[in-house]
C-alpha positions, 0 to 999 in steps of 0.5 A: 514513489509513495510509502504508506505506513500502516504501523507494525501489523506483524500479519502476513496473512493478508498480504495477497488480498491487499496486493490484489486490492492495490492492483485493482486501483493501479493502471498497468504494471506498477511496482508494489512492495508490501511489508505487512510485518513492518507495516509498510506499503510501497508503490511506484506510481503517481496514482492518486494517494487517496484512492490507494489509501481507500484500497488499503483500508478496504483491505483492513489495514489503516494507513497512518501516513503517506510519504513521497519518496525521492530517489 
C-alpha cells in the first residue's frame, strides 16, 4: 500500500472525480481510500507510483510526497 500526500485541501467536492481517475489507472478492484479533507490518498496496489501521481495531478491535486506503508 502507498500513501500519496496532497497536503490539506479541505476540499471534498472532487473526491468522485479523483476516485474515477485513479480507478481508470488501476487494474481490477484495488482498494482506494481518499481523504481530501486531510489531503491523503491511499492505494492498496503495487501499481507504478508515477502513473498514479499523474492520475492524481490530472484530477487537479498536486502530490507532495509518496510513502510506502507496510502492514
